[in-house]
N, C-alpha and C positions, 0 to 999 in steps of 0.2 A: 586449598580446601575445595572439595567437589561441590558442584551445584547439585543439590538433591533432586532427583526426579522421582515422582510418586509411581506406585505400581500402575495407577491409571494411565500415566504417560508411557510407561514401558510397554503397556499392552498395544499401543499404536505405533511404536517404533519399528521401522524396517530398514534393511540394508538399502542405501541409496542407489547402489549399482544394480542389484538383481531383484529388489523389492521383496525379499524373503524375511521372515521373522528373525529378530536378533535375540541372542541369549546374553543375559547379564553376566559379566565376569568381573574379577577384581579390578582389572585395569581399564575396564570400559565395557565394550560389547563385542560379540563375535557373531558372524553370519555362518551358520553351519552348512549353508548351501554352497557359497562361493569361497568360504574359509577366510574372508577378510576380517581383520580385527580393527576395531575403532577404539582408540584410547582417549582417556581424559587428558586435557592439556595441563600445562603447569598452573594455569589460573583456575582449573576445575571444570571447564566446559567439556561436555562430551562431543568429541570431534567426529561428526558424521558427514564430513565433506567427501566428495568422490576421490577415490584413490586410483581409479583406472578411467580411461577414456570410455565414455558411454555414448552410444549413438541415439539420437532423438529424431524420429521421423514425423514430419508434419506435412499434411496435404492442404492445399488451398483450392477452392472452387473459383476458377478464373472466368470472368464474364466478358462479353464483348463490349469494349469501351469501358469508361469509368462507371462504377456503381453509383446510383443516385444518392444524394445526400439523405441520410435517414430522417424520417419525420419525427424529430425528437426536439424537445424544448430544453435548450441549454441555458437555463436561468440561474440566477443567484440562489443559493441554498437558503431556505427559510427554516425557522424553527419547526420541528415536528410538533403538530398540534396534539398528538397522542403519544408522548414518549413512554417507552417501557421502563426506563430507569430514571430515577431522580438524582441528578448530579448537582443539585443546587448548593449543597454544603460540602462539596468535595473539591479538593485542589486538583485542577485540571492542567496538564502541561500546556504551556503557552502556545504551542504550535497546533493545538487542537481547538477548533472553534466550538463555541457553545452550540451553534447550529448543527455541526457535524455530530457531536456526541449525543444530541437529542435523538439520533437515529440508531444508537447502539442498542442491540437486542438484549433482553434479559435471559439469563441461562435457564434452560428448561428443567435441569435437575442438578443436584449437588455434584454429579460426576461430569458435568458438561465441560468440554475443553474448548479453548479458543487459541488461535495461533497468531503470533505477531511476527510477520516476515520482515526481516531487516530491523530487529528489535534494538540494536545498539546496546545501550546500558539498561535495557528493560524498563525504560521510563514509563511505559504504559501499564505496568503490572498492577498498580493499585486501583486504577479506574476500571480495569477489566475484572479484578476481584470484586470490586463494588457492584458490578453487574451480575455477580454470582458465578463467574467462570473460574476454572483452574487455568492459570496462565501458562502458556508454552511459548517461550521466546527463542527465535532462531535468527542467527546472523552469520554472515560469511566470515567476518573477522572482527570479533569484539570479545575482550577478556571477560566482560560481564554478562555475556549471553549464556543461558543455560545449555543451549545446543548450538554447535557450529554446523552449518549446512549450506547447501547451494539451492537457491530458489528454482533453478532449472531441473533439479532432481530432489524433491523434498523427501526426507527419510521417514515418511508416515504412511500408514495404511490408507486405502481409499475410504472416503467418507468418515474421517476421524473427528472433524471439528464442526461446531455449530456456528462459529464466527471467526472471520479472519480480518486482520487489519494489516495494512502495509503503507506506512507513512513516509513519503519522499524517498521511495526505493525504486520505483519502476524505471526512472531515468538512468539508474545505475546497472540495469539488467542488459546483458549482451544480446539475449534473444527474448524479447518481451512476449512473443506469442507462446513460447515454451513455458514461461513462468505462468501465464494465464491458464494454460492447459493444466499445469500442476496444481495451481490454486483451486481450480474447479474440481480436480480429481479428489483432493483431500477434504473438500467441504461437503458437509451433509446436504441432502436435498432440502430445499427451502432456506439453507444457511445464507448468511449475509456476508458480503465482502465490501469493506470500506477502506478507502485510501486516498492518497494525494499523489500527484505527479507534477514535475516541473514542466513549464512551458517556456516563457521568456525569462525565466531565472537564468543567470549566467552558467556556463560550463563550470562544474565543480566536482571534485573528488572522483575523477574518471567517469563522469556521466556520459552515457552513450546516446540515448534517444529522448529528447524533450518533446512531449506529446502536445499536439493541438487538441481541441475538443473532439474533432473527428477521429484523430488518432487514438484517443482514449476509448471512444465508443467502439472503434473497429477492433482494438486489442481485446476488449472485454467480450464483445459480441462473437468474435472468432473463437474465443476460449470457451464459449457455450453459455455465458452468463446472460441473464435478463437484466438489462441496464435500467436502473430506476432514476438516477440523477447523475448528471455531470455538470458541475457548477464552477464558474470562474471565481477565484479569490478576489474579494473587494479590498483587502488590506495589503496583500502582497502583490502589488502591481509592478509593472516592468521598471519604472523609474526608481522605485524604492529598492527593488531587487538588485538593480545594477549600481546602486549608490556605493555599496561596499567594494565593487570591482573598480569603479571610477576613482574612488578615493581610498585605496588600501591602507589599512591600519589606522584610519581616522576613526575616532569614536562614533558609534552609530548615530547618536543623537545629532551630532554635528553634520555628518554626511546627509542625513535626512533633512536637516534644516537647509542645507545648500540646494537640495533638490526641490524644496517646497515651491519656489516661484515657478519652476518649470512644470511641476505637477499641476499647479493652479492654472497655468496657461494652457496646458494640455486639456484640462477639463472644460475650460472656457471655449476653446476652439471646437471641441466636439459639441458643446452646447449650441454654439452658433450654427454648426452643421445640422443639428436637430431642428432649429428654427427654419433654416433654409430648405431642408427636405420635408418639413412639416410632419415629422414623425420622430418619436423618441429613439435616439441612437445609443442610449445609455448601455443597454445590454450588449450591443454590437461592439461598443468601445471596450467593455470589460473582456469579452471573449477574445478580442483582437490584441489586447495589451496586458492581460493578466500575467502574473509570474507563475501561477500554478492552478491546477484544477483539482477539485475534490470529486471523487466518484463513489457511488453507492450502487451495488449490484447484488443480485441474488442468483443462487443456483436453481435451475429448473427442478421441479419435483420429479420429472422423468427425464431420461436422456433426450438431448435435442435431436 
């Protein structure tokens, strides 16, 4: 059974190779410019993954020596004091913190589109619909994704989406700077980009680059985004993240129980360090030992 895509979504679809408009055909879509045909898969996803090698050119401004550390506050994410959407009576997927979703934007119109890059089983569909958006899910390899595509070459027109999320995906991207450039391209001016990325979480599922807080900032900034928040996870810390790797196939509650004494000792030791240094090292501890970071960024109103 085909995943039904609305006319609103078809209007923003383009060929991932040449970025020209696609024509809807019975078995999928066709690019009348390069003549490539993109068919539905057996599970019903529209397969818009690249069929040819595509060159991507990226330039970096190299400076003498290392660039200075950005004057940015990498603090724990707090609840948004003025949320645009009320999620209090909505079932939220366990991996999305209440603090994070308090920053979700509200759709500006009934036709507003949002994009979920690396959507998996489209688990974020309902909360995005609750915010008023028409949900567009894209994944590289998931039977339940409406669209199959490559984050390095998104099959959408420029400035198609008001909102983009990408949860636990960036570490699986072979060329992170290219993905950021693509996300920036398809996001509308002032649009918001929210996501998470692994740091000290173990290697998993062919992950390439696990980002430090500076790495997250650099990837977003190079992509053109205005970075608003980069926050360490307070719950998914290194010892808990590694418990499953240290004790494979052990029930999670038991592996976490085994790690608890070490976790308490870890926090005690850093507490002693705070007393010794006469300053609170709590945030430094989190930045240094978190399993993942949450980021919130926005596209500039005009080109950078």
